[in-house]
Backbone as CSV, one residue per row, in Angstrom:
resi,resn,N_x,N_y,N_z,CA_x,CA_y,CA_z,C_x,C_y,C_z
1,MET,62.605,-14.648,25.705,61.221,-14.971,25.928,61.103,-16.217,26.800
2,VAL,61.983,-17.186,26.548,61.949,-18.397,27.365,62.304,-18.071,28.807
3,ASP,63.240,-17.172,29.001,63.604,-16.767,30.366,62.414,-16.140,31.085
4,TRP,61.666,-15.342,30.363,60.511,-14.691,30.975,59.460,-15.717,31.378
5,ILE,59.199,-16.730,30.475,58.221,-17.773,30.788,58.675,-18.580,32.002
6,GLU,59.972,-18.920,32.086,60.464,-19.670,33.246,60.331,-18.850,34.524
7,ALA,60.501,-17.548,34.417,60.399,-16.707,35.610,58.946,-16.465,35.993
8,ASN,58.046,-16.418,35.024,56.631,-16.108,35.281,55.733,-17.227,34.765
9,TRP,56.033,-18.463,35.143,55.298,-19.603,34.615,53.845,-19.597,35.076
10,ILE,53.537,-19.024,36.191,52.151,-18.984,36.677,51.330,-18.040,35.782
11,VAL,51.869,-16.897,35.452,51.163,-15.925,34.608,50.991,-16.502,33.207
12,ALA,52.009,-17.141,32.664,51.938,-17.728,31.332,50.910,-18.843,31.295
13,GLY,50.859,-19.683,32.318,49.873,-20.760,32.377,48.459,-20.221,32.491
14,ALA,48.289,-19.178,33.301,46.968,-18.575,33.436,46.503,-17.982,32.109
15,ALA,47.425,-17.377,31.343,47.083,-16.786,30.052,46.640,-17.869,29.068
16,VAL,47.341,-19.024,29.085,46.975,-20.132,28.198,45.603,-20.676,28.576
17,VAL,45.359,-20.882,29.891,44.059,-21.386,30.347,42.945,-20.403,29.975
18,LEU,43.190,-19.113,30.139,42.208,-18.093,29.802,41.917,-18.095,28.301
19,ALA,42.946,-18.254,27.476,42.764,-18.306,26.023,41.936,-19.516,25.630
20,LEU,42.191,-20.681,26.270,41.415,-21.879,25.978,39.951,-21.710,26.391
21,LEU,39.682,-21.068,27.527,38.313,-20.823,27.965,37.568,-19.899,26.985
22,VAL,38.238,-18.886,26.488,37.602,-17.972,25.529,37.283,-18.697,24.226
23,ILE,38.205,-19.534,23.745,37.970,-20.310,22.520,36.804,-21.256,22.708
24,TRP,36.752,-21.948,23.860,35.631,-22.849,24.132,34.327,-22.069,24.209
25,TRP,34.347,-20.905,24.844,33.122,-20.116,24.994,32.604,-19.653,23.631
26,LEU,33.513,-19.306,22.717,33.091,-18.824,21.400,32.626,-19.950,20.482
27,PHE,33.325,-21.077,20.491,33.063,-22.106,19.495,32.521,-23.425,20.043
28,GLY,32.811,-23.743,21.274,32.530,-25.092,21.742,31.228,-25.289,22.482
29,ARG,30.606,-24.255,22.979,29.414,-24.475,23.781,28.227,-24.823,22.890
30,VAL,27.320,-25.569,23.412,26.140,-26.012,22.677,25.062,-24.939,22.798
31,LYS,24.555,-24.548,21.663,23.508,-23.534,21.665,22.162,-24.221,21.833
32,PRO,21.264,-23.628,22.606,19.955,-24.266,22.795,19.156,-24.241,21.491
33,ALA,18.376,-25.285,21.299,17.534,-25.373,20.111,16.428,-24.328,20.209
34,PRO,16.034,-23.744,19.099,14.962,-22.748,19.145,13.648,-23.406,19.574
35,THR,12.901,-22.688,20.369,11.626,-23.233,20.839,10.584,-23.099,19.752
36,ARG,9.768,-24.095,19.612,8.704,-24.089,18.617,7.422,-23.633,19.282
37,ARG,6.740,-22.740,18.620,5.478,-22.254,19.154,4.327,-22.973,18.487
38,GLU,3.299,-23.223,19.230,2.097,-23.851,18.694,1.093,-22.759,18.369
39,PHE,0.467,-22.865,17.237,-0.551,-21.909,16.846,-1.894,-22.622,16.807
40,ASP,-2.879,-22.000,17.394,-4.229,-22.552,17.335,-4.986,-21.860,16.213
41,ASP,-5.493,-22.641,15.300,-6.312,-22.071,14.252,-7.509,-22.975,14.003
42,VAL,-8.243,-22.728,12.955,-9.482,-23.445,12.687,-9.236,-24.933,12.511
43,LEU,-8.104,-25.309,11.968,-7.860,-26.718,11.672,-7.053,-27.435,12.750
44,SER,-6.879,-26.817,13.943,-6.207,-27.501,15.034,-7.074,-28.671,15.498
45,GLU,-6.469,-29.546,16.288,-7.225,-30.729,16.696,-8.484,-30.329,17.457
46,GLY,-9.567,-31.020,17.175,-10.842,-30.741,17.804,-11.724,-29.846,16.966
47,ALA,-11.159,-29.127,15.995,-11.970,-28.266,15.143,-12.502,-29.068,13.972
48,ALA,-13.676,-28.723,13.515,-14.285,-29.418,12.374,-13.568,-29.001,11.091
49,PRO,-13.473,-29.884,10.108,-12.829,-29.505,8.855,-13.617,-28.390,8.153
50,ALA,-12.916,-27.619,7.347,-13.557,-26.507,6.649,-14.625,-27.034,5.706
51,GLN,-15.752,-26.375,5.677,-16.865,-26.764,4.819,-16.805,-25.978,3.516
52,ARG,-17.159,-26.633,2.443,-17.205,-25.951,1.152,-18.411,-25.036,1.107
53,ASN,-18.349,-24.045,0.327,-19.460,-23.112,0.199,-20.445,-23.688,-0.794
54,THR,-21.333,-24.526,-0.278,-22.289,-25.206,-1.150,-23.369,-24.266,-1.649
55,ALA,-23.551,-23.131,-0.995,-24.579,-22.207,-1.469,-24.233,-21.698,-2.860
56,LEU,-22.976,-21.429,-3.119,-22.591,-20.963,-4.448,-22.565,-22.095,-5.459
57,ILE,-22.211,-23.285,-4.998,-22.131,-24.420,-5.909,-23.520,-24.840,-6.353
58,ASP,-24.478,-24.843,-5.426,-25.823,-25.303,-5.735,-26.722,-24.200,-6.284
59,ALA,-26.228,-22.979,-6.387,-27.062,-21.870,-6.849,-27.425,-22.064,-8.313
60,PRO,-28.635,-21.649,-8.688,-29.031,-21.764,-10.091,-28.229,-20.785,-10.941
61,PRO,-28.067,-21.056,-12.235,-27.307,-20.146,-13.092,-27.983,-18.782,-13.174
62,ALA,-27.208,-17.784,-13.510,-27.736,-16.428,-13.617,-28.756,-16.362,-14.737
63,ALA,-29.634,-15.390,-14.623,-30.676,-15.233,-15.640,-30.029,-14.916,-16.982
64,ALA,-30.654,-15.385,-18.036,-30.123,-15.166,-19.376,-30.197,-13.683,-19.721
65,ILE,-29.183,-13.189,-20.404,-29.142,-11.802,-20.814,-29.957,-11.667,-22.090
66,PRO,-30.889,-10.706,-22.116,-31.710,-10.572,-23.326,-30.852,-10.107,-24.499
67,ALA,-31.243,-10.505,-25.668,-30.517,-10.137,-26.880,-30.662,-8.648,-27.138
68,ILE,-29.598,-8.042,-27.631,-29.604,-6.612,-27.933,-29.943,-6.459,-29.407
69,THR,-30.943,-5.664,-29.674,-31.295,-5.412,-31.071,-30.793,-4.018,-31.441
70,PRO,-30.006,-3.939,-32.495,-29.469,-2.638,-32.889,-30.544,-1.772,-33.537
71,PRO,-30.363,-0.458,-33.506,-31.302,0.405,-34.219,-31.197,0.174,-35.716
72,PRO,-32.201,0.556,-36.456,-32.163,0.328,-37.920,-30.960,1.019,-38.555
73,GLY,-30.305,0.321,-39.460,-29.160,0.872,-40.163,-27.839,0.670,-39.456
74,VAL,-27.855,0.100,-38.238,-26.628,-0.118,-37.487,-26.421,-1.613,-37.339
75,GLU,-25.229,-2.086,-37.674,-24.929,-3.505,-37.529,-24.070,-3.716,-36.292
76,LEU,-24.327,-4.817,-35.581,-23.495,-5.165,-34.431,-22.252,-5.879,-34.922
77,MET,-21.142,-5.617,-34.272,-19.912,-6.323,-34.618,-20.009,-7.744,-34.102
78,ALA,-19.446,-8.668,-34.846,-19.601,-10.070,-34.512,-18.681,-10.532,-33.398
79,GLY,-17.499,-9.943,-33.261,-16.591,-10.480,-32.268,-15.520,-9.497,-31.856
80,LEU,-14.610,-10.022,-31.065,-13.540,-9.211,-30.501,-12.588,-8.697,-31.578
81,GLY,-12.352,-9.489,-32.591,-11.439,-9.087,-33.660,-11.910,-7.822,-34.356
82,GLU,-13.219,-7.739,-34.611,-13.751,-6.549,-35.263,-13.645,-5.332,-34.358
83,VAL,-13.839,-5.520,-33.044,-13.724,-4.411,-32.096,-12.296,-3.885,-32.076
84,VAL,-11.331,-4.805,-32.040,-9.930,-4.405,-32.040,-9.574,-3.710,-33.341
85,ALA,-10.062,-4.223,-34.468,-9.771,-3.612,-35.766,-10.353,-2.206,-35.843
86,ALA,-11.565,-2.023,-35.343,-12.185,-0.695,-35.366,-11.417,0.280,-34.483
87,ALA,-10.981,-0.178,-33.317,-10.217,0.694,-32.420,-8.867,1.052,-33.032
88,ALA,-8.217,0.085,-33.677,-6.927,0.350,-34.300,-7.080,1.340,-35.449
89,THR,-8.135,1.197,-36.242,-8.382,2.123,-37.342,-8.617,3.527,-36.817
90,SER,-9.406,3.627,-35.745,-9.662,4.929,-35.131,-8.373,5.551,-34.612
91,GLU,-7.544,4.748,-33.963,-6.270,5.234,-33.414,-5.350,5.700,-34.537
92,LEU,-5.268,4.930,-35.634,-4.416,5.320,-36.750,-4.913,6.598,-37.405
93,THR,-6.229,6.772,-37.453,-6.789,7.998,-38.018,-6.393,9.198,-37.171
94,GLN,-6.462,9.038,-35.834,-6.085,10.126,-34.939,-4.596,10.439,-35.058
95,VAL,-3.761,9.403,-35.143,-2.314,9.609,-35.267,-1.998,10.294,-36.583
96,ALA,-2.658,9.890,-37.650,-2.412,10.509,-38.949,-2.848,11.971,-38.926
97,ALA,-3.973,12.264,-38.259,-4.442,13.649,-38.172,-3.461,14.495,-37.360
98,SER,-2.944,13.925,-36.273,-2.002,14.695,-35.465,-0.644,14.807,-36.158
99,ALA,-0.317,13.857,-37.030,0.944,13.936,-37.768,0.861,15.041,-38.820
100,ASP,-0.363,15.289,-39.346,-0.524,16.354,-40.322,-0.254,17.708,-39.678
101,ASP,-0.731,17.888,-38.453,-0.431,19.114,-37.719,1.003,19.012,-37.227
102,GLU,1.728,20.106,-37.341,3.088,20.075,-36.818,3.026,20.091,-35.301
103,ALA,3.658,19.130,-34.687,3.682,19.050,-33.226,4.685,20.058,-32.689
104,ASP,4.343,20.639,-31.539,5.253,21.572,-30.883,6.350,20.796,-30.164
105,ASP,7.467,21.455,-29.924,8.575,20.847,-29.195,8.279,20.960,-27.701
106,LEU,7.669,19.914,-27.143,7.265,19.937,-25.736,8.451,19.960,-24.789
107,SER,9.641,19.670,-25.293,10.809,19.686,-24.411,11.223,21.108,-24.038
108,LYS,10.620,22.128,-24.683,10.885,23.510,-24.282,10.209,23.854,-22.961
109,ILE,9.226,23.051,-22.571,8.545,23.280,-21.297,9.504,22.862,-20.189
110,LYS,9.691,23.733,-19.209,10.587,23.419,-18.095,10.041,22.202,-17.355
111,GLY,10.869,21.196,-17.144,10.471,19.988,-16.433,10.067,18.854,-17.344
112,VAL,10.047,19.063,-18.657,9.669,18.001,-19.597,10.920,17.544,-20.321
113,GLY,11.289,16.296,-20.074,12.439,15.702,-20.747,11.977,14.745,-21.829
114,PRO,12.887,13.952,-22.388,12.527,13.054,-23.486,11.506,11.989,-23.097
115,LYS,11.632,11.417,-21.903,10.692,10.364,-21.498,9.300,10.936,-21.266
116,LEU,9.238,12.075,-20.629,7.947,12.696,-20.364,7.322,13.200,-21.655
117,ARG,8.142,13.704,-22.572,7.625,14.136,-23.870,7.021,12.950,-24.621
118,ALA,7.697,11.793,-24.550,7.160,10.593,-25.213,5.863,10.148,-24.560
119,ALA,5.784,10.237,-23.228,4.561,9.842,-22.534,3.407,10.762,-22.908
120,LEU,3.679,12.055,-23.009,2.628,13.002,-23.407,2.186,12.757,-24.840
121,THR,3.125,12.442,-25.716,2.783,12.164,-27.108,1.901,10.921,-27.199
122,GLU,2.189,9.908,-26.392,1.349,8.700,-26.369,-0.067,9.022,-25.917
123,LEU,-0.196,10.024,-25.053,-1.516,10.423,-24.581,-2.213,11.367,-25.553
124,GLY,-1.549,11.716,-26.653,-2.147,12.587,-27.653,-1.886,14.061,-27.416
125,VAL,-1.015,14.387,-26.498,-0.697,15.788,-26.210,0.550,16.149,-27.006
126,THR,0.370,17.010,-28.040,1.488,17.368,-28.899,1.626,18.866,-29.102
127,ARG,0.667,19.658,-28.636,0.662,21.095,-28.896,0.645,21.883,-27.591
128,TYR,1.269,23.061,-27.627,1.243,23.945,-26.467,-0.182,24.396,-26.164
129,ALA,-0.966,24.623,-27.212,-2.335,25.111,-27.033,-3.188,24.097,-26.268
130,GLN,-2.927,22.813,-26.464,-3.673,21.793,-25.719,-3.420,21.948,-24.226
131,ILE,-2.162,22.056,-23.848,-1.801,22.151,-22.436,-2.266,23.485,-21.862
132,ALA,-2.194,24.561,-22.656,-2.605,25.878,-22.183,-4.090,25.894,-21.828
133,GLY,-4.881,25.040,-22.454,-6.319,25.002,-22.202,-6.742,24.016,-21.134
134,TRP,-5.798,23.361,-20.468,-6.153,22.370,-19.454,-6.814,23.034,-18.249
135,THR,-7.829,22.344,-17.713,-8.459,22.748,-16.456,-7.890,21.874,-15.347
136,ASP,-8.309,22.120,-14.114,-7.843,21.292,-12.993,-8.257,19.839,-13.182
137,GLU,-9.452,19.608,-13.731,-9.911,18.234,-13.977,-9.058,17.555,-15.037
138,ASP,-8.685,18.325,-16.083,-7.821,17.769,-17.131,-6.461,17.383,-16.562
139,ILE,-5.924,18.234,-15.695,-4.613,17.944,-15.091,-4.690,16.692,-14.237
140,LYS,-5.786,16.528,-13.472,-5.943,15.316,-12.657,-6.034,14.081,-13.547
141,ALA,-6.761,14.187,-14.666,-6.899,13.046,-15.575,-5.560,12.680,-16.205
142,ILE,-4.790,13.683,-16.609,-3.472,13.412,-17.202,-2.526,12.844,-16.147
143,ASP,-2.549,13.415,-14.932,-1.689,12.914,-13.852,-1.944,11.445,-13.572
144,ALA,-3.203,11.036,-13.644,-3.537,9.639,-13.375,-2.925,8.715,-14.415
145,ARG,-2.625,9.233,-15.602,-2.093,8.398,-16.676,-0.582,8.564,-16.861
146,LEU,0.036,9.482,-16.113,1.474,9.714,-16.282,2.351,8.840,-15.397
147,GLY,1.771,8.089,-14.488,2.554,7.170,-13.661,3.529,7.896,-12.757
148,THR,4.832,7.640,-12.942,5.840,8.219,-12.055,5.991,9.727,-12.251
149,PHE,5.452,10.257,-13.347,5.548,11.687,-13.608,4.332,12.447,-13.089
150,ALA,3.456,11.794,-12.351,2.245,12.437,-11.842,2.615,13.625,-10.959
151,GLY,1.871,14.716,-11.108,2.108,15.901,-10.299,3.043,16.903,-10.938
152,ARG,3.701,16.533,-12.027,4.674,17.428,-12.650,3.993,18.621,-13.300
153,ALA,2.796,18.435,-13.866,2.112,19.534,-14.543,1.822,20.668,-13.567
154,THR,1.443,20.331,-12.353,1.150,21.354,-11.350,2.441,21.940,-10.788
155,ARG,3.395,21.067,-10.419,4.650,21.541,-9.816,5.429,22.454,-10.751
156,ASP,5.480,22.093,-12.035,6.281,22.854,-12.987,5.472,23.934,-13.701
157,ASN,4.177,24.036,-13.377,3.318,25.098,-13.903,3.252,25.069,-15.429
158,TRP,2.931,23.903,-15.988,2.917,23.723,-17.433,1.892,24.614,-18.118
159,VAL,0.730,24.807,-17.508,-0.339,25.562,-18.166,0.120,26.995,-18.421
160,ASP,0.703,27.633,-17.422,1.186,29.005,-17.614,2.331,29.053,-18.624
161,GLN,3.226,28.085,-18.567,4.325,28.057,-19.529,3.784,27.942,-20.951
162,CYS,2.801,27.057,-21.130,2.276,26.818,-22.472,1.438,27.976,-22.978
163,LYS,0.858,28.757,-22.091,0.131,29.947,-22.543,1.105,30.910,-23.219
164,PHE,2.273,31.085,-22.635,3.283,31.938,-23.256,3.796,31.327,-24.556
165,LEU,4.111,30.009,-24.520,4.682,29.358,-25.700,3.681,29.284,-26.846
166,ALA,2.397,29.041,-26.550,1.388,28.943,-27.603,1.160,30.294,-28.274
167,SER,1.241,31.370,-27.492,1.033,32.700,-28.070,2.297,33.237,-28.740
168,GLY,3.417,32.576,-28.539,4.673,33.013,-29.143,5.348,34.139,-28.366
169,ASP,4.919,34.369,-27.124,5.476,35.431,-26.287,6.751,34.932,-25.602
170,THR,7.843,34.913,-26.344,9.108,34.407,-25.820,9.649,35.313,-24.719
171,ALA,9.496,36.623,-24.897,10.016,37.558,-23.892,9.276,37.387,-22.567
172,GLY,7.956,37.236,-22.621,7.179,37.033,-21.396,7.525,35.720,-20.727
173,TYR,7.737,34.691,-21.556,8.114,33.377,-21.016,9.454,33.480,-20.295
174,GLU,10.431,34.080,-20.955,11.768,34.150,-20.375,11.794,35.041,-19.139
175,ALA,10.908,36.052,-19.093,10.858,36.921,-17.913,10.321,36.157,-16.700
176,LYS,9.396,35.253,-16.933,8.771,34.539,-15.807,9.469,33.216,-15.480
177,PHE,9.893,32.456,-16.518,10.400,31.102,-16.306,11.882,30.920,-16.624
178,GLY,12.527,31.937,-17.142,13.949,31.802,-17.468,14.148,31.548,-18.943
179,LYS,15.397,31.500,-19.317,15.768,31.384,-20.727,15.291,30.056,-21.321
180,LEU,14.829,30.134,-22.571,14.392,28.924,-23.275,15.566,28.071,-23.630
C-alpha cells in the first residue's frame, strides 16, 4: 500500500483533500438563521388597544322569572338531590321490571358481541321482540346512542334477524342468516 501511495501521491493527496472538503461541507459550514416573519394584526403598532364589551357589562339584569305554582295535589321538588333520587328510583324500578322478564341472549344476533350486547342492555334493549318492532326512526335514535357501533343495526339487519328469533323460527333464521 505504501508503494502505491509513493507511486500515485497526486491521486492520494487529491483523495484526502476531497474527503476533507466533503467533511467540511457536511459539518463545518454555517447554516443561515431562519428568517422571522412579521404579522400584522389588531394589536400591531398604531392600532388602538382592544375595547371591552361594555354593552354586556352595563346591561341591566335579566327579568325575574315568575314563580311556578303547581297544580293542586302536586308538590314541587325542593332541589337537585330530590330530582336525582326520583330518577334513580325510576331507573331501579325499570331495571327490576326488566330483570323479572327473562332477557334474550342478544349475542345470537349476527354482529352483536359482548360489548355491543352490554351497550344495548344499558339502553334497555334486552328482548328480540323489542328489536323486531323497531322502525327507521327507532334505529336512528339507537344509532345516535351507540357511539362507535352506530350503523350496525342497519348493516347487520338486526330487525329481520330478531323477527325470526322472537318467533322461534330457527330454521327460517338459519336459512337466511346462517347457523346460530
